[in-house]
C-alpha positions as CSV (number, residue, x, y, z in Angstrom):
1,M,131.4,77.9,41.8
2,R,130.3,81.6,41.6
3,L,133.0,84.2,40.7
4,W,133.2,86.8,43.1
5,R,131.1,89.7,42.3
6,N,129.1,92.8,43.7
7,R,126.3,91.5,45.7
8,L,125.0,95.0,46.9
9,L,121.3,94.2,46.4
10,L,121.1,90.8,48.1
11,A,123.6,92.7,50.9
12,A,120.7,95.2,51.3
13,M,118.2,92.2,51.3
14,W,120.0,91.1,54.0
15,L,119.5,93.9,56.1
16,W,116.2,94.5,55.1
17,L,114.9,91.1,56.4
18,W,117.0,91.1,59.9
19,P,117.9,94.8,61.3
20,V,121.4,93.7,62.6
21,T,123.5,95.3,65.0
22,V,126.9,95.1,63.8
23,S,129.3,93.8,66.8
24,G,133.3,94.8,67.1
25,N,134.0,93.0,70.3
26,G,136.9,90.8,69.5
27,R,137.6,89.2,72.8
28,S,136.3,85.8,72.0
29,A,137.7,85.8,68.7
30,D,141.2,86.3,70.2
31,E,140.8,83.5,72.4
32,F,139.6,81.3,69.6
33,A,142.7,82.2,67.7
34,S,145.1,81.5,70.7
35,R,143.8,78.2,71.1
36,H,143.0,77.2,67.7
37,H,146.7,78.6,66.0
38,A,148.3,75.5,64.6
39,P,152.1,75.4,64.2
40,D,152.1,74.4,60.7
41,V,149.6,77.2,59.7
42,R,151.9,79.5,57.8
43,D,152.2,83.3,58.0
44,E,150.2,84.0,54.9
45,S,149.2,87.7,53.5
46,D,145.7,89.0,53.4
47,P,144.0,89.7,50.2
48,Q,144.5,93.4,48.8
49,D,141.8,93.6,46.2
50,T,139.2,90.9,44.4
51,R,142.2,90.1,41.9
52,S,143.5,88.0,45.1
53,C,140.2,85.9,44.6
54,Y,141.8,84.5,41.6
55,A,145.6,84.6,43.0
56,M,145.1,83.6,46.5
57,G,141.7,81.3,46.4
58,Q,138.4,81.5,47.2
59,L,136.0,80.1,49.7
60,E,132.4,79.7,49.3
61,I,129.9,78.7,52.1
62,S,126.1,78.6,51.4
63,Y,123.6,77.3,54.0
64,G,119.9,77.1,54.6
65,S,117.0,75.5,56.5
66,Q,114.5,73.4,55.1
67,E,111.5,76.0,55.4
68,N,110.2,78.0,52.4
69,Q,110.9,81.1,54.1
70,S,113.8,83.4,55.7
71,P,116.2,81.0,56.9
72,T,115.7,80.0,60.7
73,V,119.3,79.7,61.2
74,G,122.3,81.7,61.1
75,L,126.2,81.1,60.6
76,L,129.3,82.7,61.8
77,V,132.3,81.9,60.5
78,T,135.8,82.6,62.3
79,D,138.8,82.3,60.2
80,P,142.2,80.9,61.6
81,R,143.2,84.4,62.5
82,G,140.0,85.0,65.1
83,R,138.0,87.1,62.7
84,R,134.6,86.5,62.0
85,I,131.8,86.8,59.7
86,G,128.3,86.3,59.7
87,Y,124.7,86.5,61.3
88,D,123.4,85.2,64.5
89,P,119.6,85.5,64.4
90,A,119.0,85.2,68.1
91,G,121.0,88.5,68.9
92,P,120.3,89.7,66.3
93,N,124.1,90.5,65.7
94,A,126.3,90.5,62.3
95,W,130.0,90.5,62.1
96,Q,132.3,91.3,59.1
97,E,136.2,91.7,60.3
98,L,137.9,90.1,57.4
99,P,139.8,91.8,54.9
100,L,137.7,91.0,51.9
101,A,134.4,88.8,52.2
102,Q,131.1,89.4,52.0
103,A,127.9,87.6,53.6
104,F,124.3,87.7,51.9
105,L,120.8,86.1,51.1
106,D,119.5,84.8,48.1
107,C,115.8,84.7,48.2
108,A,115.4,84.9,44.3
109,D,115.0,81.0,43.6
110,Q,111.4,79.8,42.9
111,D,109.8,76.3,42.1
112,A,108.0,75.3,38.9
113,N,105.0,77.2,40.0
114,G,106.5,80.4,40.7
115,Q,106.4,80.2,44.6
116,P,109.2,81.4,46.5
117,Q,111.7,78.7,47.5
118,A,113.9,78.5,50.9
119,C,116.2,81.1,51.3
120,T,119.8,80.6,51.1
121,G,122.7,82.1,53.0
122,W,125.8,82.5,51.3
123,I,129.3,83.7,52.6
124,Q,132.3,84.5,50.2
125,I,135.9,85.0,51.3
126,C,138.7,86.0,48.9
127,G,141.9,84.9,49.4
128,P,141.3,82.9,52.8
129,L,144.0,81.6,54.8
130,S,145.1,78.2,55.2
131,G,144.1,76.5,58.3
132,T,141.0,75.7,60.6
133,Y,137.7,77.8,60.6
134,K,135.1,77.3,62.8
135,L,131.3,77.2,61.6
136,E,128.9,77.9,64.6
137,V,124.9,77.4,63.5
138,V,122.5,79.1,65.6
139,A,118.9,78.5,65.3
140,S,115.7,80.7,66.3
141,E,113.4,77.8,65.7
142,N,113.8,73.7,65.5
143,S,115.0,73.2,62.3
144,E,117.0,71.2,60.2
145,Y,119.7,72.8,57.9
146,S,122.3,71.9,55.3
147,I,125.6,73.5,54.6
148,E,127.8,73.2,51.1
149,V,131.5,74.6,51.0
150,S,133.3,75.3,47.6
151,A,137.0,75.9,47.6
152,V,139.5,77.3,45.0
153,S,143.3,77.1,46.0
154,R,145.5,79.7,44.9
155,Q,146.8,79.7,41.4
156,K,150.1,77.8,40.3
157,R,151.9,78.8,36.9
158,D,153.9,76.2,35.0
159,E,154.5,75.9,31.2
160,N,151.0,75.4,30.4
161,G,149.7,78.4,32.1
162,F,147.9,78.8,35.2
163,H,146.2,76.1,37.2
164,T,144.2,75.9,40.3
165,T,142.6,73.0,42.6
166,E,138.5,73.3,43.2
167,S,136.8,71.0,45.8
168,R,133.6,70.7,47.4
169,V,132.3,69.1,50.6
170,N,128.6,69.3,52.1
171,A,126.7,68.5,55.6
172,R,123.0,67.8,54.8
173,N,120.1,67.5,57.1
174,L,121.4,68.5,60.2
175,A,119.2,68.9,63.2
176,I,119.4,72.1,65.5
177,R,116.9,72.8,68.3
178,K,115.7,76.7,68.8
179,G,118.1,78.6,70.8
180,S,120.9,75.9,70.4
181,Q,124.1,76.1,68.7
182,N,126.1,73.2,66.2
183,K,129.9,73.6,65.1
184,L,131.7,72.2,62.7
185,F,135.4,72.8,61.6
186,L,136.4,73.5,57.8
187,E,140.1,72.6,57.1
188,Y,141.2,74.7,54.2
189,S,144.9,75.1,52.4
190,R,145.7,77.6,49.2
191,E,148.0,74.8,48.1
192,P,147.0,73.5,44.6
193,G,146.3,69.8,45.2
194,S,144.9,70.2,48.3
195,K,141.2,69.6,49.3
196,V,138.8,71.1,51.4
197,A,137.4,68.9,54.3
198,L,134.3,69.7,56.9
199,T,134.0,68.0,60.2
200,P,131.0,68.2,62.5
201,S,131.7,68.2,66.1
202,E,130.6,65.5,68.5
203,N,127.6,67.2,69.7
204,T,126.2,67.9,66.3
205,P,123.6,65.6,65.8
206,L,122.8,64.2,62.4
207,A,119.0,63.9,61.5
208,E,120.0,61.6,58.5
209,K,123.1,59.7,58.4
210,Q,124.9,60.6,55.0
């Protein structure tokens, strides 16, 4: 998992590729929070600075389509409190309502012949809350996409020092049609020893069974 770091250059690339409009309307986020606030979700505190990325855990979500070009899919993530981060290419709209998070595109990779490969979208969340995250994938073209999630728990200290739990999960070769939306649900806990889980909704088709 990549360490949290400044990605201003790549964030600028995101804005250059897509001149987006930032949305501040939180009505749908509030509705999601009221419907999905599970009783066992603890009232955890939000991160204050980047040191919290180590003390309180991290989530990193990468996604991309198969084409060797700018992604034809966008990803919007809603946290357990209904706050959003991500991008919808159909709008276009962008959101960043989380206290310490960033979203950007990485288009720097090249193949063996020096040709640009498909861009990868990234969403990094510092000090994520325990609970259920809603992932909404939207498409500007018919496509197949993949999502990979890397998670780190909060730090736990014992007589041997500090320890964290790292886990990964992915969903590959998912089909999506132009103008449609796929939903997946991500379960994360800050507690050491827990593992991240990713579940597609029933109407999310698999282009290839995994």
